[in-house]
N, CA, C and O atoms as a Tinker XYZ file with bonds, in Angstrom:
   544  protein
     1  N     94.770000  147.525000  122.546000    73     2
     2  CA    95.620000  146.640000  121.787000    64     1     3
     3  C     95.101000  146.430000  120.366000    63     2     4     5
     4  O     93.951000  146.016000  120.221000    81     3
     5  N     95.877000  146.690000  119.301000    73     3     6
     6  CA    95.315000  146.497000  117.953000    64     5     7
     7  C     95.915000  145.361000  117.285000    63     6     8     9
     8  O     96.960000  144.857000  117.695000    81     7
     9  N     95.251000  144.918000  116.209000    73     7    10
    10  CA    95.769000  143.902000  115.330000    64     9    11
    11  C     97.018000  144.297000  114.673000    63    10    12    13
    12  O     97.905000  143.468000  114.468000    81    11
    13  N     97.133000  145.610000  114.310000    73    11    14
    14  CA    98.194000  146.168000  113.574000    64    13    15
    15  C     99.448000  146.148000  114.440000    63    14    16    17
    16  O    100.550000  145.936000  113.933000    81    15
    17  N     99.290000  146.364000  115.724000    73    15    18
    18  CA   100.484000  146.446000  116.650000    64    17    19
    19  C    101.164000  145.041000  116.739000    63    18    20    21
    20  O    102.354000  144.963000  117.045000    81    19
    21  N    100.439000  143.966000  116.481000    73    19    22
    22  CA   101.024000  142.706000  116.472000    64    21    23
    23  C    101.549000  142.190000  115.178000    63    22    24    25
    24  O    102.197000  141.147000  115.093000    81    23
    25  N    101.229000  143.003000  114.118000    73    23    26
    26  CA   101.714000  142.581000  112.721000    64    25    27
    27  C    103.147000  142.634000  112.680000    63    26    28    29
    28  O    103.797000  143.515000  113.241000    81    27
    29  N    103.671000  141.632000  111.974000    73    27    30
    30  CA   105.205000  141.579000  111.650000    64    29    31
    31  C    105.413000  141.781000  110.146000    63    30    32    33
    32  O    104.741000  141.210000  109.287000    81    31
    33  N    106.418000  142.656000  109.904000    73    31    34
    34  CA   106.753000  142.829000  108.603000    64    33    35
    35  C    107.305000  141.557000  107.826000    63    34    36    37
    36  O    107.928000  140.697000  108.449000    81    35
    37  N    107.087000  141.451000  106.543000    73    35    38
    38  CA   107.607000  140.305000  105.845000    64    37    39
    39  C    109.177000  140.120000  105.990000    63    38    40    41
    40  O    109.668000  138.993000  105.914000    81    39
    41  N    109.878000  141.137000  106.180000    73    39    42
    42  CA   111.331000  141.016000  106.189000    64    41    43
    43  C    111.816000  140.562000  107.575000    63    42    44    45
    44  O    113.005000  140.289000  107.739000    81    43
    45  N    110.910000  140.474000  108.593000    73    43    46
    46  CA   111.373000  140.107000  109.932000    64    45    47
    47  C    111.900000  138.725000  109.890000    63    46    48    49
    48  O    111.390000  137.928000  109.102000    81    47
    49  N    112.913000  138.350000  110.697000    73    47    50
    50  CA   113.536000  137.096000  110.598000    64    49    51
    51  C    112.583000  135.977000  111.182000    63    50    52    53
    52  O    112.723000  134.803000  110.840000    81    51
    53  N    111.625000  136.376000  112.062000    73    51    54
    54  CA   110.759000  135.395000  112.606000    64    53    55
    55  C    109.793000  134.769000  111.622000    63    54    56    57
    56  O    109.151000  133.754000  111.891000    81    55
    57  N    109.718000  135.403000  110.495000    73    55    58
    58  CA   108.824000  134.773000  109.314000    64    57    59
    59  C    109.468000  133.594000  108.621000    63    58    60    61
    60  O    108.839000  132.740000  107.996000    81    59
    61  N    110.772000  133.623000  108.785000    73    59    62
    62  CA   111.477000  132.455000  108.022000    64    61    63
    63  C    111.126000  131.145000  108.865000    63    62    64    65
    64  O    110.907000  131.174000  110.076000    81    63
    65  N    111.100000  129.992000  108.078000    73    63    66
    66  CA   110.896000  128.765000  108.875000    64    65    67
    67  C    112.103000  128.440000  109.725000    63    66    68    69
    68  O    113.222000  128.783000  109.342000    81    67
    69  N    111.936000  127.837000  110.783000    73    67    70
    70  CA   113.039000  127.448000  111.646000    64    69    71
    71  C    113.732000  126.267000  111.028000    63    70    72    73
    72  O    113.153000  125.576000  110.190000    81    71
    73  N    115.011000  126.010000  111.440000    73    71    74
    74  CA   115.805000  124.828000  110.888000    64    73    75
    75  C    115.054000  123.490000  111.198000    63    74    76    77
    76  O    115.275000  122.487000  110.520000    81    75
    77  N    114.184000  123.492000  112.210000    73    75    78
    78  CA   113.546000  122.265000  112.541000    64    77    79
    79  C    112.303000  121.990000  111.680000    63    78    80    81
    80  O    111.834000  120.853000  111.634000    81    79
    81  N    111.787000  122.965000  111.030000    73    79    82
    82  CA   110.667000  122.694000  110.166000    64    81    83
    83  C    111.116000  122.033000  108.922000    63    82    84    85
    84  O    112.261000  122.144000  108.482000    81    83
    85  N    110.153000  121.327000  108.358000    73    83    86
    86  CA   110.450000  120.535000  107.087000    64    85    87
    87  C    110.571000  121.578000  105.929000    63    86    88    89
    88  O    110.113000  122.716000  106.027000    81    87
    89  N    111.210000  121.113000  104.841000    73    87    90
    90  CA   111.436000  121.909000  103.693000    64    89    91
    91  C    110.041000  122.279000  103.091000    63    90    92    93
    92  O    109.105000  121.480000  103.076000    81    91
    93  N    109.978000  123.486000  102.622000    73    91    94
    94  CA   108.683000  123.982000  102.087000    64    93    95
    95  C    108.495000  123.551000  100.569000    63    94    96    97
    96  O    107.439000  123.796000   99.986000    81    95
    97  N    109.570000  122.890000   99.940000    73    95    98
    98  CA   109.398000  122.542000   98.532000    64    97    99
    99  C    109.024000  121.112000   98.417000    63    98   100   101
   100  O    109.729000  120.253000   98.947000    81    99
   101  N    107.968000  120.813000   97.763000    73    99   102
   102  CA   107.507000  119.359000   97.645000    64   101   103
   103  C    108.395000  118.599000   96.683000    63   102   104   105
   104  O    108.983000  119.108000   95.728000    81   103
   105  N    108.426000  117.357000   97.029000    73   103   106
   106  CA   109.230000  116.364000   96.170000    64   105   107
   107  C    108.285000  115.840000   95.148000    63   106   108   109
   108  O    107.077000  116.024000   95.298000    81   107
   109  N    108.766000  115.184000   94.093000    73   107   110
   110  CA   107.993000  114.676000   93.002000    64   109   111
   111  C    108.326000  113.193000   92.773000    63   110   112   113
   112  O    109.493000  112.829000   92.914000    81   111
   113  N    107.372000  112.322000   92.428000    73   111   114
   114  CA   107.615000  111.037000   92.077000    64   113   115
   115  C    107.108000  110.753000   90.723000    63   114   116   117
   116  O    106.031000  111.245000   90.387000    81   115
   117  N    107.777000  110.006000   89.908000    73   115   118
   118  CA   107.346000  109.750000   88.544000    64   117   119
   119  C    106.602000  108.384000   88.574000    63   118   120   121
   120  O    107.194000  107.329000   88.802000    81   119
   121  N    105.310000  108.465000   88.337000    73   119   122
   122  CA   104.525000  107.229000   88.295000    64   121   123
   123  C    104.102000  107.179000   86.841000    63   122   124   125
   124  O    103.681000  108.190000   86.279000    81   123
   125  N    104.221000  105.908000   86.177000    73   123   126
   126  CA   103.913000  105.782000   84.726000    64   125   127
   127  C    102.375000  105.993000   84.566000    63   126   128   129
   128  O    101.559000  105.510000   85.350000    81   127
   129  N    102.070000  106.709000   83.550000    73   127   130
   130  CA   100.646000  106.912000   83.184000    64   129   131
   131  C     99.730000  105.670000   83.158000    63   130   132   133
   132  O     98.536000  105.690000   83.461000    81   131
   133  N    100.420000  104.599000   82.765000    73   131   134
   134  CA    99.645000  103.318000   82.635000    64   133   135
   135  C     98.924000  103.000000   84.038000    63   134   136   137
   136  O     97.886000  102.338000   84.050000    81   135
   137  N     99.440000  103.434000   85.084000    73   135   138
   138  CA    98.875000  103.258000   86.415000    64   137   139
   139  C     97.506000  103.847000   86.378000    63   138   140   141
   140  O     96.508000  103.209000   86.714000    81   139
   141  N     97.484000  105.149000   85.939000    73   139   142
   142  CA    96.186000  105.944000   85.990000    64   141   143
   143  C     95.144000  105.501000   84.834000    63   142   144   145
   144  O     93.927000  105.504000   85.017000    81   143
   145  N     95.743000  105.135000   83.667000    73   143   146
   146  CA    94.993000  104.879000   82.513000    64   145   147
   147  C     94.490000  103.361000   82.438000    63   146   148   149
   148  O     93.427000  103.072000   81.888000    81   147
   149  N     95.281000  102.469000   82.995000    73   147   150
   150  CA    94.831000  101.112000   82.917000    64   149   151
   151  C     94.697000  100.402000   84.317000    63   150   152   153
   152  O     93.664000   99.775000   84.554000    81   151
   153  N     95.652000  100.473000   85.206000    73   151   154
   154  CA    95.521000   99.822000   86.443000    64   153   155
   155  C     94.332000  100.212000   87.312000    63   154   156   157
   156  O     93.566000   99.372000   87.784000    81   155
   157  N     94.215000  101.511000   87.499000    73   155   158
   158  CA    93.072000  102.001000   88.228000    64   157   159
   159  C     91.639000  101.661000   87.589000    63   158   160   161
   160  O     90.625000  101.448000   88.254000    81   159
   161  N     91.715000  101.647000   86.275000    73   159   162
   162  CA    90.436000  101.290000   85.625000    64   161   163
   163  C     90.062000   99.943000   85.642000    63   162   164   165
   164  O     88.915000   99.602000   85.930000    81   163
   165  N     91.096000   99.020000   85.304000    73   163   166
   166  CA    90.871000   97.608000   85.191000    64   165   167
   167  C     90.829000   96.781000   86.513000    63   166   168   169
   168  O     90.249000   95.696000   86.547000    81   167
   169  N     91.463000   97.322000   87.616000    73   167   170
   170  CA    91.623000   96.478000   88.721000    64   169   171
   171  C     90.769000   96.957000   89.992000    63   170   172   173
   172  O     90.727000   96.288000   91.024000    81   171
   173  N     90.132000   98.105000   89.835000    73   171   174
   174  CA    89.241000   98.606000   90.955000    64   173   175
   175  C     89.811000   98.346000   92.349000    63   174   176   177
   176  O     89.214000   97.675000   93.190000    81   175
   177  N     91.076000   98.952000   92.556000    73   175   178
   178  CA    91.745000   98.796000   93.790000    64   177   179
   179  C     91.034000   99.683000   94.900000    63   178   180   181
   180  O     90.504000  100.758000   94.620000    81   179
   181  N     91.063000   99.168000   96.144000    73   179   182
   182  CA    90.584000   99.986000   97.268000    64   181   183
   183  C     91.516000  101.110000   97.623000    63   182   184   185
   184  O     92.666000  101.113000   97.185000    81   183
   185  N     91.052000  102.081000   98.416000    73   183   186
   186  CA    91.878000  103.144000   98.778000    64   185   187
   187  C     93.162000  102.640000   99.518000    63   186   188   189
   188  O     94.258000  103.139000   99.264000    81   187
   189  N     93.012000  101.684000  100.399000    73   187   190
   190  CA    94.168000  101.179000  101.144000    64   189   191
   191  C     95.130000  100.514000  100.230000    63   190   192   193
   192  O     96.337000  100.625000  100.446000    81   191
   193  N     94.661000   99.801000   99.178000    73   191   194
   194  CA    95.521000   99.177000   98.263000    64   193   195
   195  C     96.297000  100.103000   97.482000    63   194   196   197
   196  O     97.509000   99.935000   97.351000    81   195
   197  N     95.648000  101.132000   96.920000    73   195   198
   198  CA    96.348000  102.113000   96.177000    64   197   199
   199  C     97.440000  102.817000   97.079000    63   198   200   201
   200  O     98.555000  103.063000   96.619000    81   199
   201  N     97.098000  103.124000   98.334000    73   199   202
   202  CA    98.021000  103.771000   99.236000    64   201   203
   203  C     99.307000  102.954000   99.408000    63   202   204   205
   204  O    100.430000  103.444000   99.286000    81   203
   205  N     99.052000  101.644000   99.709000    73   203   206
   206  CA   100.136000  100.674000  100.031000    64   205   207
   207  C    100.980000  100.515000   98.707000    63   206   208   209
   208  O    102.209000  100.526000   98.783000    81   207
   209  N    100.375000  100.374000   97.560000    73   207   210
   210  CA   101.055000  100.093000   96.348000    64   209   211
   211  C    101.891000  101.314000   95.963000    63   210   212   213
   212  O    103.035000  101.171000   95.531000    81   211
   213  N    101.335000  102.493000   96.113000    73   211   214
   214  CA   102.131000  103.740000   95.755000    64   213   215
   215  C    103.316000  103.900000   96.824000    63   214   216   217
   216  O    104.409000  104.352000   96.486000    81   215
   217  N    103.044000  103.520000   98.064000    73   215   218
   218  CA   104.138000  103.689000   99.068000    64   217   219
   219  C    105.305000  102.777000   98.706000    63   218   220   221
   220  O    106.456000  103.212000   98.666000    81   219
   221  N    104.991000  101.481000   98.436000    73   219   222
   222  CA   106.049000  100.602000   98.109000    64   221   223
   223  C    106.690000  100.844000   96.717000    63   222   224   225
   224  O    107.902000  100.696000   96.561000    81   223
   225  N    105.873000  101.214000   95.715000    73   223   226
   226  CA   106.342000  101.577000   94.402000    64   225   227
   227  C    107.316000  102.688000   94.491000    63   226   228   229
   228  O    108.411000  102.589000   93.937000    81   227
   229  N    106.961000  103.783000   95.188000    73   227   230
   230  CA   107.889000  104.930000   95.301000    64   229   231
   231  C    109.153000  104.523000   96.034000    63   230   232   233
   232  O    110.210000  105.055000   95.695000    81   231
   233  N    109.135000  103.656000   96.975000    73   231   234
   234  CA   110.332000  103.238000   97.616000    64   233   235
   235  C    111.251000  102.451000   96.748000    63   234   236   237
   236  O    112.470000  102.473000   96.921000    81   235
   237  N    110.646000  101.728000   95.777000    73   235   238
   238  CA   111.459000  100.947000   94.829000    64   237   239
   239  C    111.889000  101.826000   93.674000    63   238   240   241
   240  O    113.085000  101.928000   93.400000    81   239
   241  N    110.976000  102.448000   93.004000    73   239   242
   242  CA   111.278000  103.147000   91.724000    64   241   243
   243  C    111.519000  104.556000   91.754000    63   242   244   245
   244  O    112.060000  105.091000   90.786000    81   243
   245  N    111.150000  105.268000   92.839000    73   243   246
   246  CA   111.246000  106.782000   92.894000    64   245   247
   247  C    112.228000  107.334000   93.898000    63   246   248   249
   248  O    112.404000  108.550000   93.975000    81   247
   249  N    112.898000  106.450000   94.700000    73   247   250
   250  CA   113.795000  106.884000   95.714000    64   249   251
   251  C    115.154000  106.215000   95.442000    63   250   252   253
   252  O    115.216000  105.272000   94.653000    81   251
   253  N    116.229000  106.675000   96.067000    73   251   254
   254  CA   117.545000  106.007000   95.951000    64   253   255
   255  C    117.298000  104.551000   96.453000    63   254   256   257
   256  O    116.723000  104.365000   97.525000    81   255
   257  N    117.698000  103.606000   95.740000    73   255   258
   258  CA   117.618000  102.196000   96.110000    64   257   259
   259  C    118.604000  101.328000   95.344000    63   258   260   261
   260  O    118.672000  101.323000   94.115000    81   259
   261  N    119.366000  100.594000   96.154000    73   259   262
   262  CA   120.440000   99.675000   95.600000    64   261   263
   263  C    119.847000   98.587000   94.728000    63   262   264   265
   264  O    120.475000   98.141000   93.767000    81   263
   265  N    118.634000   98.156000   95.061000    73   263   266
   266  CA   118.056000   97.030000   94.346000    64   265   267
   267  C    117.142000   97.346000   93.173000    63   266   268   269
   268  O    116.489000   96.462000   92.619000    81   267
   269  N    117.103000   98.681000   92.789000    73   267   270
   270  CA   116.139000   99.183000   91.738000    64   269   271
   271  C    116.207000   98.345000   90.526000    63   270   272   273
   272  O    115.124000   98.020000   90.038000    81   271
   273  N    117.290000   97.936000   89.955000    73   271   274
   274  CA   117.325000   97.264000   88.757000    64   273   275
   275  C    116.738000   95.894000   88.813000    63   274   276   277
   276  O    116.522000   95.254000   87.784000    81   275
   277  N    116.461000   95.412000   90.084000    73   275   278
   278  CA   115.844000   94.153000   90.213000    64   277   279
   279  C    114.355000   94.322000   90.616000    63   278   280   281
   280  O    113.621000   93.343000   90.745000    81   279
   281  N    113.939000   95.582000   90.808000    73   279   282
   282  CA   112.637000   95.859000   91.259000    64   281   283
   283  C    112.311000   95.536000   92.719000    63   282   284   285
   284  O    111.148000   95.387000   93.092000    81   283
   285  N    113.315000   95.437000   93.496000    73   283   286
   286  CA   113.128000   95.089000   94.852000    64   285   287
   287  C    113.322000   96.168000   95.832000    63   286   288   289
   288  O    114.276000   96.930000   95.673000    81   287
   289  N    112.532000   96.316000   96.819000    73   287   290
   290  CA   112.711000   97.359000   97.811000    64   289   291
   291  C    113.801000   97.117000   98.822000    63   290   292   293
   292  O    114.159000   95.966000   99.074000    81   291
   293  N    114.315000   98.119000   99.384000    73   291   294
   294  CA   115.187000   97.827000  100.571000    64   293   295
   295  C    114.280000   97.441000  101.720000    63   294   296   297
   296  O    113.065000   97.632000  101.663000    81   295
   297  N    114.868000   96.909000  102.735000    73   295   298
   298  CA   114.087000   96.403000  103.822000    64   297   299
   299  C    113.276000   97.563000  104.436000    63   298   300   301
   300  O    113.862000   98.562000  104.853000    81   299
   301  N    111.914000   97.440000  104.498000    73   299   302
   302  CA   111.002000   98.515000  104.997000    64   301   303
   303  C    110.531000   98.154000  106.355000    63   302   304   305
   304  O    110.159000   97.009000  106.612000    81   303
   305  N    110.539000   99.105000  107.225000    73   303   306
   306  CA   109.996000   98.952000  108.557000    64   305   307
   307  C    108.475000   98.954000  108.509000    63   306   308   309
   308  O    107.884000   99.926000  108.038000    81   307
   309  N    107.857000   97.948000  108.959000    73   307   310
   310  CA   106.282000   97.863000  108.994000    64   309   311
   311  C    105.838000   98.927000  109.930000    63   310   312   313
   312  O    104.816000   99.566000  109.678000    81   311
   313  N    106.539000   99.154000  110.987000    73   311   314
   314  CA   106.137000  100.154000  112.059000    64   313   315
   315  C    106.141000  101.633000  111.415000    63   314   316   317
   316  O    105.293000  102.488000  111.670000    81   315
   317  N    107.164000  101.785000  110.593000    73   315   318
   318  CA   107.329000  103.073000  109.981000    64   317   319
   319  C    106.173000  103.228000  108.858000    63   318   320   321
   320  O    105.594000  104.299000  108.678000    81   319
   321  N    105.915000  102.135000  108.174000    73   319   322
   322  CA   104.794000  102.195000  107.140000    64   321   323
   323  C    103.504000  102.487000  107.841000    63   322   324   325
   324  O    102.714000  103.305000  107.368000    81   323
   325  N    103.250000  101.801000  109.026000    73   323   326
   326  CA   101.968000  102.073000  109.790000    64   325   327
   327  C    101.858000  103.557000  110.159000    63   326   328   329
   328  O    100.807000  104.178000  110.007000    81   327
   329  N    102.972000  104.101000  110.647000    73   327   330
   330  CA   102.950000  105.531000  111.094000    64   329   331
   331  C    102.813000  106.521000  109.906000    63   330   332   333
   332  O    102.055000  107.490000  109.945000    81   331
   333  N    103.579000  106.216000  108.876000    73   331   334
   334  CA   103.531000  107.170000  107.622000    64   333   335
   335  C    102.169000  107.090000  106.902000    63   334   336   337
   336  O    101.647000  108.101000  106.432000    81   335
   337  N    101.597000  105.852000  106.823000    73   335   338
   338  CA   100.335000  105.746000  106.134000    64   337   339
   339  C     99.148000  105.912000  106.969000    63   338   340   341
   340  O     98.018000  105.966000  106.483000    81   339
   341  N     99.397000  105.996000  108.251000    73   339   342
   342  CA    98.276000  106.113000  109.218000    64   341   343
   343  C     97.225000  105.034000  109.013000    63   342   344   345
   344  O     96.023000  105.288000  108.939000    81   343
   345  N     97.775000  103.749000  108.922000    73   343   346
   346  CA    96.918000  102.687000  108.806000    64   345   347
   347  C     97.200000  101.596000  109.824000    63   346   348   349
   348  O     98.304000  101.579000  110.367000    81   347
   349  N     96.286000  100.688000  110.120000    73   347   350
   350  CA    96.605000   99.645000  110.957000    64   349   351
   351  C     97.385000   98.528000  110.340000    63   350   352   353
   352  O     97.199000   98.272000  109.151000    81   351
   353  N     98.239000   97.845000  111.046000    73   351   354
   354  CA    99.096000   96.870000  110.452000    64   353   355
   355  C     98.299000   95.724000  109.707000    63   354   356   357
   356  O     98.788000   95.123000  108.751000    81   355
   357  N     97.112000   95.477000  110.181000    73   355   358
   358  CA    96.159000   94.404000  109.581000    64   357   359
   359  C     95.746000   94.971000  108.186000    63   358   360   361
   360  O     95.693000   94.221000  107.212000    81   359
   361  N     95.462000   96.268000  108.100000    73   359   362
   362  CA    95.053000   96.817000  106.787000    64   361   363
   363  C     96.208000   96.659000  105.795000    63   362   364   365
   364  O     96.011000   96.265000  104.645000    81   363
   365  N     97.405000   96.973000  106.263000    73   363   366
   366  CA    98.508000   96.874000  105.351000    64   365   367
   367  C     98.833000   95.520000  104.848000    63   366   368   369
   368  O     99.100000   95.294000  103.668000    81   367
   369  N     98.799000   94.557000  105.861000    73   367   370
   370  CA    98.909000   93.125000  105.479000    64   369   371
   371  C     97.825000   92.604000  104.491000    63   370   372   373
   372  O     98.088000   91.787000  103.610000    81   371
   373  N     96.563000   93.145000  104.702000    73   371   374
   374  CA    95.538000   92.706000  103.825000    64   373   375
   375  C     95.729000   93.370000  102.451000    63   374   376   377
   376  O     95.485000   92.708000  101.442000    81   375
   377  N     96.142000   94.613000  102.359000    73   375   378
   378  CA    96.306000   95.330000  101.098000    64   377   379
   379  C     97.485000   94.613000  100.330000    63   378   380   381
   380  O     97.418000   94.414000   99.117000    81   379
   381  N     98.566000   94.238000  101.097000    73   379   382
   382  CA    99.715000   93.460000  100.368000    64   381   383
   383  C     99.282000   92.209000   99.808000    63   382   384   385
   384  O     99.608000   91.882000   98.667000    81   383
   385  N     98.514000   91.442000  100.600000    73   383   386
   386  CA    97.976000   90.148000  100.048000    64   385   387
   387  C     97.095000   90.351000   98.846000    63   386   388   389
   388  O     97.185000   89.538000   97.926000    81   387
   389  N     96.268000   91.337000   98.763000    73   387   390
   390  CA    95.527000   91.593000   97.521000    64   389   391
   391  C     96.400000   92.080000   96.357000    63   390   392   393
   392  O     96.189000   91.727000   95.197000    81   391
   393  N     97.426000   92.936000   96.732000    73   391   394
   394  CA    98.339000   93.400000   95.607000    64   393   395
   395  C     99.152000   92.139000   95.098000    63   394   396   397
   396  O     99.497000   92.055000   93.920000    81   395
   397  N     99.429000   91.215000   95.984000    73   395   398
   398  CA   100.167000   89.978000   95.559000    64   397   399
   399  C     99.198000   89.163000   94.623000    63   398   400   401
   400  O     99.618000   88.638000   93.591000    81   399
   401  N     97.893000   89.078000   95.019000    73   399   402
   402  CA    97.013000   88.322000   94.152000    64   401   403
   403  C     96.932000   88.934000   92.753000    63   402   404   405
   404  O     96.830000   88.195000   91.773000    81   403
   405  N     96.976000   90.254000   92.634000    73   403   406
   406  CA    96.938000   90.876000   91.299000    64   405   407
   407  C     98.353000   90.782000   90.607000    63   406   408   409
   408  O     98.492000   91.129000   89.435000    81   407
   409  N     99.334000   90.331000   91.320000    73   407   410
   410  CA   100.719000   90.359000   90.679000    64   409   411
   411  C    101.477000   91.607000   90.685000    63   410   412   413
   412  O    102.536000   91.694000   90.064000    81   411
   413  N    100.989000   92.576000   91.356000    73   411   414
   414  CA   101.734000   93.878000   91.407000    64   413   415
   415  C    103.009000   93.809000   92.306000    63   414   416   417
   416  O    104.053000   94.412000   92.060000    81   415
   417  N    102.799000   93.040000   93.323000    73   415   418
   418  CA   103.814000   93.007000   94.432000    64   417   419
   419  C    104.107000   91.590000   94.833000    63   418   420   421
   420  O    103.186000   90.775000   94.873000    81   419
   421  N    105.329000   91.255000   95.129000    73   419   422
   422  CA   105.607000   89.948000   95.661000    64   421   423
   423  C    106.433000   90.060000   96.931000    63   422   424   425
   424  O    107.438000   90.766000   96.851000    81   423
   425  N    106.173000   89.496000   98.046000    73   423   426
   426  CA   106.935000   89.601000   99.204000    64   425   427
   427  C    108.154000   88.732000   99.159000    63   426   428   429
   428  O    108.031000   87.519000   98.989000    81   427
   429  N    109.353000   89.314000   99.308000    73   427   430
   430  CA   110.623000   88.536000   99.224000    64   429   431
   431  C    110.796000   87.976000  100.630000    63   430   432   433
   432  O    111.062000   86.793000  100.843000    81   431
   433  N    110.620000   88.946000  101.625000    73   431   434
   434  CA   110.554000   88.574000  103.047000    64   433   435
   435  C    109.875000   89.633000  103.727000    63   434   436   437
   436  O    109.672000   90.667000  103.090000    81   435
   437  N    109.463000   89.544000  104.997000    73   435   438
   438  CA   108.664000   90.560000  105.643000    64   437   439
   439  C    109.413000   91.858000  105.531000    63   438   440   441
   440  O    110.579000   91.920000  105.922000    81   439
   441  N    108.755000   92.969000  104.979000    73   439   442
   442  CA   109.353000   94.218000  104.864000    64   441   443
   443  C    110.221000   94.453000  103.598000    63   442   444   445
   444  O    110.811000   95.516000  103.402000    81   443
   445  N    110.261000   93.371000  102.732000    73   443   446
   446  CA   111.081000   93.528000  101.379000    64   445   447
   447  C    110.178000   92.933000  100.292000    63   446   448   449
   448  O    109.710000   91.795000  100.326000    81   447
   449  N    109.988000   93.849000   99.313000    73   447   450
   450  CA   109.029000   93.490000   98.242000    64   449   451
   451  C    109.597000   93.635000   96.831000    63   450   452   453
   452  O    110.459000   94.484000   96.605000    81   451
   453  N    109.147000   92.848000   95.907000    73   451   454
   454  CA   109.414000   92.982000   94.488000    64   453   455
   455  C    108.211000   93.686000   93.932000    63   454   456   457
   456  O    107.083000   93.253000   94.169000    81   455
   457  N    108.407000   94.736000   93.215000    73   455   458
   458  CA   107.334000   95.524000   92.586000    64   457   459
   459  C    107.527000   95.722000   91.090000    63   458   460   461
   460  O    108.554000   96.248000   90.662000    81   459
   461  N    106.593000   95.324000   90.329000    73   459   462
   462  CA   106.762000   95.368000   88.801000    64   461   463
   463  C    106.762000   96.892000   88.465000    63   462   464   465
   464  O    106.007000   97.696000   89.013000    81   463
   465  N    107.672000   97.207000   87.523000    73   463   466
   466  CA   107.795000   98.605000   87.108000    64   465   467
   467  C    106.537000   99.076000   86.423000    63   466   468   469
   468  O    106.154000  100.239000   86.549000    81   467
   469  N    105.892000   98.183000   85.699000    73   467   470
   470  CA   104.678000   98.531000   84.950000    64   469   471
   471  C    103.444000   97.801000   85.498000    63   470   472   473
   472  O    102.433000   97.682000   84.806000    81   471
   473  N    103.532000   97.319000   86.728000    73   471   474
   474  CA   102.477000   96.804000   87.566000    64   473   475
   475  C    102.095000   95.328000   87.272000    63   474   476   477
   476  O    101.889000   94.545000   88.199000    81   475
   477  N    102.003000   94.959000   85.967000    73   475   478
   478  CA   101.629000   93.532000   85.757000    64   477   479
   479  C    102.785000   92.918000   84.812000    63   478   480   481
   480  O    103.571000   93.622000   84.178000    81   479
   481  N    102.779000   91.620000   84.806000    73   479   482
   482  CA   103.807000   90.887000   84.009000    64   481   483
   483  C    103.527000   91.187000   82.536000    63   482   484   485
   484  O    104.480000   91.377000   81.779000    81   483
   485  N    102.210000   91.241000   82.072000    73   483   486
   486  CA   101.883000   91.519000   80.715000    64   485   487
   487  C    102.424000   92.918000   80.338000    63   486   488   489
   488  O    103.063000   93.079000   79.298000    81   487
   489  N    102.166000   93.897000   81.171000    73   487   490
   490  CA   102.627000   95.239000   80.843000    64   489   491
   491  C    104.211000   95.393000   80.855000    63   490   492   493
   492  O    104.822000   96.072000   80.029000    81   491
   493  N    104.731000   94.764000   81.769000    73   491   494
   494  CA   106.251000   94.715000   81.776000    64   493   495
   495  C    106.745000   94.118000   80.497000    63   494   496   497
   496  O    107.694000   94.640000   79.913000    81   495
   497  N    106.124000   93.006000   80.011000    73   495   498
   498  CA   106.621000   92.393000   78.782000    64   497   499
   499  C    106.274000   93.363000   77.552000    63   498   500   501
   500  O    107.069000   93.488000   76.621000    81   499
   501  N    105.137000   93.993000   77.590000    73   499   502
   502  CA   104.809000   94.907000   76.529000    64   501   503
   503  C    105.810000   96.016000   76.448000    63   502   504   505
   504  O    106.226000   96.373000   75.346000    81   503
   505  N    106.228000   96.591000   77.577000    73   503   506
   506  CA   107.164000   97.782000   77.588000    64   505   507
   507  C    108.689000   97.238000   77.660000    63   506   508   509
   508  O    109.597000   98.054000   77.826000    81   507
   509  N    108.940000   95.976000   77.546000    73   507   510
   510  CA   110.201000   95.377000   77.487000    64   509   511
   511  C    111.076000   95.679000   78.781000    63   510   512   513
   512  O    112.269000   95.981000   78.742000    81   511
   513  N    110.306000   95.553000   79.940000    73   511   514
   514  CA   110.959000   95.785000   81.246000    64   513   515
   515  C    111.491000   94.390000   81.663000    63   514   516   517
   516  O    110.794000   93.376000   81.623000    81   515
   517  N    112.765000   94.422000   82.061000    73   515   518
   518  CA   113.366000   93.214000   82.682000    64   517   519
   519  C    113.940000   93.625000   84.019000    63   518   520   521
   520  O    114.019000   94.812000   84.337000    81   519
   521  N    114.330000   92.660000   84.781000    73   519   522
   522  CA   114.834000   92.917000   86.131000    64   521   523
   523  C    116.271000   92.377000   86.294000    63   522   524   525
   524  O    116.588000   91.757000   87.310000    81   523
   525  N    117.105000   92.608000   85.325000    73   523   526
   526  CA   118.568000   92.249000   85.407000    64   525   527
   527  C    118.650000   90.797000   85.906000    63   526   528   529
   528  O    119.236000   90.545000   86.959000    81   527
   529  N    118.076000   89.850000   85.172000    73   527   530
   530  CA   118.136000   88.373000   85.542000    64   529   531
   531  C    117.319000   88.052000   86.853000    63   530   532   533
   532  O    117.405000   86.920000   87.329000    81   531
   533  N    116.617000   88.905000   87.388000    73   531   534
   534  CA   115.824000   88.495000   88.582000    64   533   535
   535  C    114.385000   88.557000   88.077000    63   534   536   537
   536  O    113.963000   89.506000   87.417000    81   535
   537  N    113.651000   87.491000   88.422000    73   535   538
   538  CA   112.275000   87.453000   88.082000    64   537   539
   539  C    111.573000   86.607000   89.148000    63   538   540   541
   540  O    112.124000   85.596000   89.584000    81   539
   541  N    110.385000   86.994000   89.572000    73   539   542
   542  CA   109.624000   86.161000   90.440000    64   541   543
   543  C    108.640000   85.334000   89.710000    63   542   544
   544  O    107.906000   84.560000   90.325000    81   543
């Protein structure tokens, strides 16, 4: 039995991904450079805080969202967040509290959050970001 005998040609149908496999093309999210240039430098966020902030930010600003003009997320499942982020619920709650202390996030109700487009009130004002008459 040789390795060559088990080799499949590139044109074989088995090489194509099955319909059950995820798409092979990555998606992209637009995160303002100010996050990398100022927020990460000035606020010294922990790994879990960065992960939770980016997760919620992407849900508000980078995905289809009816409440985007207000900076509010759709209702998010905390169980889904735990599974997708591979974090404990306590870690997520602790990260959200810290992000609230910095003013990046405000809890509207459990699973629904207001997220500033440019992360802080001062940066929002500097970049003339408003929330269509909604403000926390």
